[in-house]
N, C-alpha and C positions, 0 to 999 in steps of 0.2 A: 203442329207443335214445334217450337224453336229448339234446335239442338246445335251443339258445337259443330262447325264445319270441319272437315278433314280433307285436305288436299283438293283435287279437282273433282268436278261432277263427272262420274263415270260415263254419263251420256255424251260428254263432249270430248272424249279421248278415243283413239282407235281401239277396236275390240281386241286386237292382238296384244294390247298392253294390259288387259284385264288381270291376268295372274300376278304380274309384277306390281300393278297398282294396288291390288289387294294386299300384297305383302308390304308395300310402302305404307299403306293406311295402318296396318297393324303396328309397324315400327313407329309411325307418328304418334299413335295412341300410347305407345310404351314410353314416350318422352316424359310423361308425367306419371307419378305414382298413382295406382288405382284409386286410392282414397281422394287424392287431389283432383283427379279427372272427374270422379263422381260428384264432388262438391262443386266443381266448375259447371258440370252439366246441369245440376240443380239450380245453381245461381243464374246461369244464363237462360234457363227455361223460365224462371220467375221474371227476369228482366223482359223476356220476349212477351210473356203474357201481359205484363203491365203496359208495354208499348202498344200491343194490339188493342188494349182497352182504351188507350189514348189516341189511337190512330196515328202513332208515331213510327218512324222507320227503326228497324232493329239492326240490320246489316246493310249498309252502314248506319250507325246511329249518330245523331248530331251531338256535339258537346252539351248543348242546352238540354237535350233529352236526358243525357246521363246525369247532369247536375240536378235536374228536377227529380229524377229517380232516387238519387241519394237523399234529397230533402224528404221525399215520400217515405223512404225507409226509416229515416230519423224520426219522423212524425209517428210512424207505426211502432216505435220502440226498439228498433234494431240497434245493436251495439256498434260502436265505431269500428271494432275489429271485424264484425260481420260485414259492414258496408265496405270496408277495405278489401275483403275477400271477393265480394260481388263485383267490385271495380276491377279486380284482377281477372275475373272470369270474362268480363266484357272486353277487356284489353286482349286477352288470350284469343277470344273468338275472332276479333278483328284481325289479329296477326295471322291466324290460321287461314283466314279468307283473303289475305294479302290486301287488306284495306287500311286506310289511315286510321290510327287509333284515337278516338275522341277523348280517351282518358288522359292523353298528354296535354290537353287544353288546360291553360292556367285557370280558367273558370271552374273546371271540374276539380282541380287540385285545391283551389281556394275554398270550394264548397266543403270538401272533406275535412280540410284543416279547421274550418269554422265549426263543423259538426263536432269534431274532437274537442275543441275548446269549450263548446257549449254543453255537451253531454258527458264529456270526460272520456278518456281512452285507456284508463287503467284496466289491466287484465285481472280477472277474478282467479286467484290462485287456489288450487285444490289443496286440501290438507295432506301433509306427508304421512305415509304409513311408516312412522319411525319404528325403531326396534321394539319398544314396549307395545306399540299398537299392533305390529305385525304378529308378535307372539300372542297377544290377546285374541287376534282374529283366527290364527291357526288352532288355538286351544279349543275353539268352539266348532271346528270342522267335525262332522259326524264320522263314525267308523264305517261308513258305507263306501261303495266304489266311487260314487260322486264326491264324497267327502275326501277320499284319498287323492282324487284328481285336483280338487280345489286346494288342498293343502300343498300339493306339489307346485301348483301354479303360483300360489301366493308367495311361497318361499323362494322359488326360482326367480320369479319376477322381481322380488326384492333383492336377492343375492347377486343377480346379474345386472341390476339397474336397467331392466328391459323396458322398452316401449311395448305397448300392448300388441301392436302389429308384428313386432319381432317375436313375441311369445307364441302367437298363433301360427306363425310361419315356420316354427322349429320342427325339424324332422329328427327322428332317433339317430339317423346316420350322422348328424352334425354334432352329436354329443359323445364325449369320451370321458369315462370315469377314471380318475387316478387316485393315488393315495392321499393327495392334498385336497382334492375336490373334483370339479368338472372343468373340462376344456370344451367350450361351446363355440362352434363356428356360426357366426351371423352372416349368412350369405348376402343379404341385402338389407339396407336400412334407410331411414330418412336422410342420413348424411352420407350414404353410400349408394346413390341411385344407379351408378354404373356397375353395381354388384361385384366389386373387387373382393369383397369378403374380408372379415376380420375375426380372429379367434380371441375370446376373452376367457378369463379364469373365474370360476365361482367357488369360493372357499367353503369348506365344510362348516357347519354350525354346531350348536350345542345339541345335546340329546333331545331337547324339547322342540328344537327348531332347526333341523339340518336339511337344507335343500337337496343334498345328495341322497340321503336316506329316503326322504319324501318322494323324490322322483323315481327311485328304484322301486319303492313299494307300489306306486301307481302303475308303472309300466308292467311290473310282474303280475299284479292283480288283473289288469286289463288285457294282458296277453299281447301287448304291443311290442313287436320286434323290429318294425320298420315303418317308415312313413310318419305322418303327423303325430306329434307328441300329445297335444291336448285336443280332445275330441268330445263331441256331444254325447250325452248318455240319456236314453229314453226312460220312461217311468218304470219299465220292466228291468232296468239295470243293464240293458244292452248297449255296448259301446259302438258308436258309429265309425265308419271309415273316413268320414268327413272331418274337417277342422272346425274348431270353435271360431267364432267371429271375434273381431276386436271389440265389438259391442258387448259380447258375452263376458269378456274380461272385465270391462267396466262394471257390468251388472253384478258380477261375482264379488268384486272389491266392495261395492256398495252394500251388498247383502251381508257380507261377513263383518263389515264395519258396524252395521246395525245390530247384528247378533252379539257383537262384543260390547254393546252399549254406547257406541259412538254415533254421531250424527251423520247418517249416510249421505246427506246432501252435500257434505263437505268433501266427499271422497270420489275418486274416479280411477280409471285404469292408470293414469299418470301418477297416482299416489304411491305406487310401488317404487317406481324409479325415483321419485322425489324423496321418498322415505329413506332409501339407501343413501342418497347423496347428503341429505340433511343429517342422518345418523353418523355417516363417516366424517362429516365436517365437525360435528359436535365431539367426536372421539379424537379429534386432532390428527386425522389421517392426512397424508401428503396429497395436495391437490393434483399432482401429476399421477399418483397412483389411482386416485379417483377417476381421472380421465382415462386411464387404462381400461377401466370397467365400463364407464359411461360412454366412451367414444366421443366426447365433446371435442370440438375442434378449437374452441376458444377458452382460454383461462378466464376471460371476463364473464362468460356465461356461468361458469361454476362459482365465481366469486359471490354471486347472490346467495347461493346456498350456504356458503361459509359465513357471510355476514348475518344471515338469518339465524344460524345456529349459535352465533356468538353475540347476540344482541345484548345480553346481560353480563358477558364476560368482562371483568375489569371496568364495569360501568362507571362513568364519571359521577353519577349520582349516588353510587353505593356508599352507605354510611353517613350521608349528609343529613338525613332526617331520622 
């Protein structure tokens, strides 16, 4: 089975270096976020299996092999974004192995550009769980312990513009309740891989949809005083000590979208974050205050949410027909 290489082969280094090498391997693996490394592992394994089937070299791989693999992926119906990620995995594996990267070849780059022009590279955006939708979703949360958890997750995810990975990583110790709302320490995130940490504020909401109240009800009912905030619950209603997975967050969002009469296929875990930003833009909130919550580094990234929310505002065609 083809896996990502990490540093040197232990068999080729002095035995006395074993403890330090093991630590170095752990640090090298921590260079990438767990989700990114997992995706790279999967992508490189697929590349390796395809190469073996074609009797082609994997490490190092020839540029022609990589270009042919991209063409194979396009023929199989893979999206341009998926092929781009697979290319990144192949590049990463070669860099880890201190080998020339075939992905730098102009032939490989031209192949990917041609695929993008041929099949298109537009990303499929998931629907935002805007204010009206999030209220409809939490309105159908059952009065069970699982329902209380789901209500808290949906409202906090929206109120803090959280990524699903950030939601499931939250610990009780990172949350402080104040008169105005919640102060939440995000210890590490997609844009903070060095774990410097940032504290954001989550405002209180209306009586029907308040993230502060919903979170307190869930923690009190579940008896959670420390550790993971959002946890699995079995059929008997027993709360686990483990964390929910980020996949669970996406499934919950889809499930409650369906319960609220929405098309679940259009929603994902990102819909909570997207919903907050789209709603804030539509309400005319300051882009810089939005960035305080979302932690975006670039104004340009947020500009898309504002443009989307204001597509019909002072429209040039209004009143013409």
